[in-house]
matplotlib code that plots the C-alpha trace (Angstrom):
import matplotlib.pyplot as plt

x = [114.1, 115.2, 113.8, 116.3, 115.3, 115.9, 113.4, 114.9, 115.3, 112.0, 113.0, 111.6, 110.8, 112.8, 110.5, 110.2, 106.7, 103.2, 102.1, 105.2, 104.0, 101.2, 103.6, 105.5, 103.0, 101.1, 99.6, 100.3, 103.4, 104.1, 102.4, 105.1, 108.0, 106.3, 106.2, 109.6, 110.5, 110.7, 110.9, 108.4, 106.1, 107.1, 106.3, 103.1, 101.9, 103.0, 100.9, 97.8, 98.5, 98.0, 95.8, 93.4, 94.1, 92.9, 89.7, 88.6, 89.6, 86.1, 86.3, 90.2, 90.3, 89.1, 88.2, 87.4, 90.7, 89.5, 87.7, 89.9, 90.3, 92.1, 92.3, 94.3, 96.4, 100.4, 99.4, 102.1, 101.8, 100.5, 103.7, 105.2, 104.8, 102.9, 100.8, 97.4, 96.1, 93.2, 95.2, 98.1, 100.2, 99.9, 97.9, 99.2, 98.5, 94.8, 94.5, 93.6, 94.7, 97.2, 96.8, 93.4, 94.6, 97.8, 94.6, 93.1, 96.4, 96.7, 93.8, 95.4, 98.6, 97.2, 94.4, 97.7, 100.0, 97.0, 95.4, 98.8, 99.8, 97.2, 96.9, 100.0, 100.4, 96.9, 99.1, 102.5, 101.0, 99.0, 101.8, 104.5, 102.5, 102.0, 105.2, 106.8, 104.1, 103.9, 107.0, 107.9, 106.4, 104.2, 107.1, 109.1, 106.5, 105.8, 109.8, 110.2, 107.1, 108.5, 112.3, 110.5, 109.1, 112.3, 114.2, 112.7, 113.8, 111.4, 111.2, 110.7, 108.1, 105.6, 105.9, 105.3, 102.0, 100.9, 101.0, 99.2, 96.3, 96.1, 95.0, 93.0, 93.7, 92.1, 94.7, 97.8, 96.7, 96.6, 99.7, 101.9, 99.7, 101.2, 104.1, 105.3, 103.7, 107.6, 109.1, 106.0, 106.3, 110.2, 109.7, 107.0, 108.3, 111.5, 109.9, 107.7, 110.5, 112.2, 109.1, 107.7, 111.1, 110.6, 109.4, 106.2, 104.7, 106.3, 104.4, 101.5, 101.5, 103.1, 99.7, 97.7, 97.1, 96.2, 97.3, 94.4, 94.9, 99.0, 98.9, 96.4, 97.2, 101.3, 102.4, 100.5, 100.9, 104.5, 104.3, 102.6, 105.6, 107.9, 105.6, 103.9, 107.2, 108.1, 104.5, 105.4, 108.0, 106.8, 103.8, 106.0, 108.0, 104.4, 103.5, 106.9, 106.0, 102.5, 104.4, 107.0, 104.5, 102.5, 105.5, 105.5, 101.9, 101.1, 99.4, 95.9, 93.9, 95.5, 91.7, 92.5, 94.3, 98.1, 101.1, 102.9, 100.2, 100.9, 105.2, 104.9, 102.9, 104.6, 108.2, 107.4, 107.7, 110.1, 112.4, 109.0, 106.9, 108.8, 106.4, 103.8, 106.2, 107.6, 104.9, 104.0, 107.5, 107.4, 104.0, 105.7, 108.7, 106.6, 104.7, 107.2, 109.4, 106.7, 105.8, 109.7, 110.1, 106.9, 108.5, 111.8, 110.5, 108.0, 111.2, 112.7, 109.8, 108.9, 112.7, 113.4, 116.7, 115.0, 115.0, 118.5, 120.9]
y = [66.7, 66.2, 67.1, 68.2, 66.1, 69.3, 72.3, 75.8, 78.0, 79.4, 82.0, 81.0, 83.3, 83.3, 85.9, 84.2, 85.3, 83.6, 85.4, 86.5, 85.0, 86.9, 89.7, 88.7, 87.9, 91.0, 92.0, 95.8, 94.9, 92.7, 95.2, 97.6, 95.7, 94.2, 98.1, 98.5, 95.1, 95.9, 92.3, 91.0, 93.5, 91.9, 87.9, 89.4, 90.9, 87.9, 86.0, 88.2, 88.0, 83.9, 83.9, 86.7, 84.9, 81.7, 82.7, 85.0, 82.4, 82.2, 86.0, 86.6, 83.3, 84.3, 80.7, 77.9, 75.7, 72.4, 74.4, 73.2, 74.3, 71.7, 74.2, 77.1, 74.7, 75.7, 78.9, 81.2, 83.8, 86.7, 89.1, 86.6, 87.6, 84.1, 84.7, 85.9, 88.3, 86.1, 83.8, 86.0, 82.7, 81.0, 77.2, 74.0, 71.0, 70.7, 74.2, 75.4, 78.6, 78.4, 81.5, 80.1, 76.7, 78.6, 80.7, 77.5, 75.8, 78.3, 76.8, 73.3, 74.3, 76.9, 74.2, 71.0, 74.4, 75.8, 72.2, 70.5, 72.8, 73.0, 69.4, 69.0, 71.2, 69.6, 66.8, 67.7, 70.3, 67.6, 64.9, 67.6, 69.0, 65.4, 64.1, 66.9, 68.2, 64.6, 62.8, 58.9, 56.5, 58.9, 60.7, 57.5, 56.1, 59.6, 60.4, 56.7, 57.7, 60.8, 59.7, 55.9, 58.8, 60.9, 57.8, 56.8, 59.3, 61.9, 61.5, 57.6, 57.5, 60.2, 58.7, 55.3, 56.3, 58.3, 55.6, 53.3, 56.4, 57.4, 60.5, 63.2, 66.5, 64.9, 62.5, 64.3, 66.7, 64.1, 62.4, 66.1, 66.4, 63.2, 63.0, 67.1, 66.4, 65.3, 68.4, 70.3, 67.5, 67.7, 72.0, 71.6, 69.2, 70.7, 74.4, 72.7, 70.6, 74.5, 76.3, 73.6, 74.7, 77.9, 79.8, 80.8, 77.2, 76.1, 78.5, 77.7, 74.2, 74.9, 77.0, 74.0, 74.6, 71.5, 70.6, 71.7, 75.3, 75.3, 74.3, 76.8, 79.6, 79.6, 77.1, 77.5, 81.1, 81.0, 78.1, 80.7, 82.0, 79.6, 77.6, 80.1, 80.5, 77.3, 76.7, 79.1, 77.4, 74.2, 75.3, 76.7, 73.1, 71.5, 73.4, 72.5, 69.1, 69.1, 70.0, 67.2, 64.8, 65.9, 66.2, 62.5, 61.6, 60.9, 63.8, 64.9, 63.3, 64.5, 66.6, 68.9, 72.0, 72.0, 73.4, 70.2, 68.4, 71.1, 70.8, 67.3, 67.8, 70.8, 68.7, 67.3, 69.9, 72.1, 72.1, 73.2, 75.4, 76.0, 78.2, 75.4, 74.2, 77.6, 79.6, 77.0, 76.3, 80.4, 80.4, 77.7, 80.0, 83.0, 81.2, 79.9, 82.7, 84.9, 82.5, 82.0, 85.7, 86.3, 83.1, 84.9, 88.3, 86.4, 84.8, 88.2, 89.8, 87.6, 86.9, 88.9, 90.1, 91.8, 94.8, 94.8, 97.0]
z = [88.4, 92.2, 95.2, 98.1, 101.4, 103.7, 103.5, 102.5, 105.0, 106.2, 108.5, 111.7, 114.4, 117.7, 119.7, 123.3, 123.6, 122.8, 119.8, 117.9, 115.2, 115.0, 115.5, 112.6, 110.1, 110.5, 107.2, 108.1, 108.5, 105.4, 103.2, 104.6, 103.7, 100.4, 99.0, 100.0, 97.5, 94.1, 94.1, 95.8, 94.0, 90.4, 92.0, 93.2, 90.0, 88.0, 90.5, 90.0, 86.7, 86.0, 88.8, 87.2, 83.8, 85.6, 87.3, 84.2, 81.1, 79.8, 79.7, 78.4, 75.8, 72.8, 72.3, 73.9, 74.5, 72.8, 69.3, 66.6, 63.0, 60.9, 58.3, 61.1, 61.6, 62.5, 61.9, 63.6, 66.2, 64.7, 64.6, 62.6, 58.4, 58.1, 61.4, 61.6, 64.3, 65.1, 66.9, 69.1, 69.9, 66.9, 66.6, 67.2, 65.1, 65.5, 65.1, 68.6, 69.7, 71.7, 73.7, 74.7, 75.8, 78.2, 80.1, 80.5, 81.5, 84.1, 85.9, 86.3, 87.3, 90.0, 91.4, 91.7, 93.7, 95.6, 96.3, 96.6, 99.0, 101.4, 101.4, 102.1, 104.6, 106.6, 106.8, 107.4, 110.8, 112.1, 112.4, 112.6, 115.8, 116.5, 116.8, 118.1, 121.0, 122.2, 121.7, 122.3, 120.2, 118.3, 117.2, 116.5, 113.7, 112.2, 111.6, 110.4, 108.0, 107.3, 106.5, 104.3, 102.1, 101.8, 101.2, 97.7, 95.3, 94.8, 90.7, 91.3, 94.0, 91.8, 88.4, 90.6, 92.2, 88.9, 87.2, 89.8, 90.7, 86.7, 85.2, 86.5, 88.3, 91.7, 91.6, 90.8, 93.6, 95.9, 94.9, 95.8, 98.4, 100.5, 98.5, 99.6, 103.5, 104.7, 104.4, 106.3, 108.7, 109.8, 109.8, 112.1, 114.3, 115.0, 115.6, 117.8, 119.5, 120.3, 120.7, 123.5, 125.2, 125.5, 129.1, 128.0, 127.1, 130.7, 132.3, 130.3, 131.3, 134.9, 135.5, 134.0, 130.5, 128.9, 125.0, 123.5, 124.7, 124.4, 120.8, 119.2, 121.2, 121.8, 119.0, 116.2, 115.9, 115.7, 113.2, 110.6, 109.3, 108.8, 107.0, 104.8, 103.2, 102.8, 101.2, 98.2, 97.4, 97.3, 95.6, 92.8, 92.6, 92.3, 89.7, 87.9, 88.8, 87.4, 84.0, 84.1, 84.4, 81.7, 79.5, 80.6, 80.0, 83.5, 84.2, 83.6, 80.4, 76.9, 76.4, 79.3, 78.9, 80.8, 80.1, 80.7, 77.9, 75.7, 76.0, 75.0, 71.8, 71.3, 71.5, 68.4, 66.2, 67.9, 64.1, 62.3, 64.5, 68.2, 69.0, 70.2, 72.7, 73.7, 75.0, 77.5, 79.0, 79.1, 81.1, 83.4, 84.0, 84.4, 87.2, 88.7, 88.7, 90.2, 93.3, 94.2, 94.1, 96.2, 98.4, 98.9, 100.1, 102.3, 103.6, 104.5, 105.5, 108.3, 109.7, 112.7, 111.7, 108.6, 110.7, 112.3, 110.0]

ax = plt.figure().add_subplot(projection="3d")
ax.plot(x, y, z, "-o")
ax.set_aspect("equal")
plt.show()
């Protein structure tokens, strides 16, 4: 697992008016763009399907995630001649229903993705705004902090911190929230450096508007588009990295159903009962695919050049 040190093109808005970001991120406009994008619709459908399964897991899953039945251990999927209709995707070595564990495992992945990105956004936007708008010594300190985090190989940094913090869902969220923040800091700082030079910001400053008025009214609206796009890709990456940590035994405790933990256990039976690893892997692939498709659509939808023909 490697992590790029430069963020993807976020399709930053370039309109030189105070509410350009709000216009580009209009829900009505995004709805029209989504209806015109088959890939975006597919991605949204996949994400909603996974989210619904996670939210309504007690009603979707036929069994409790840790309900074990050793007499039903290693049963193949239902469509296999040796399978059972009672276990759609088969069972693991402890007789736990794989479908139920995958459904409950979606909760861990989505919680890590949503709250990890939220924490990264909070840190990144706050520090990026301070660095880009005020500059000077504040900018130097924040830039040094960002470069320090980016100078360490991401996988090494994550493994070391995860080993120190220990295995828990909260620790995983904190880990990804902090280590992913430099990307948001860089994007926010770069956008603020550009935006504060535009005419309407200079005019507001010349008329005596305070920083407390300029930042939320004239800068933040223009940051919504690029940061929302970046957040979707970061969410997908966090879900993937959490599964990787689970595979290494550094994510949530083993008794917590997560796709990474299921992959780690299933790899021991790849030659005899491959479904134990295949289905958790497919769950990760489908979820990250859906989020990436939404991110691609969102990037195109908020790009001012998208409507040019």
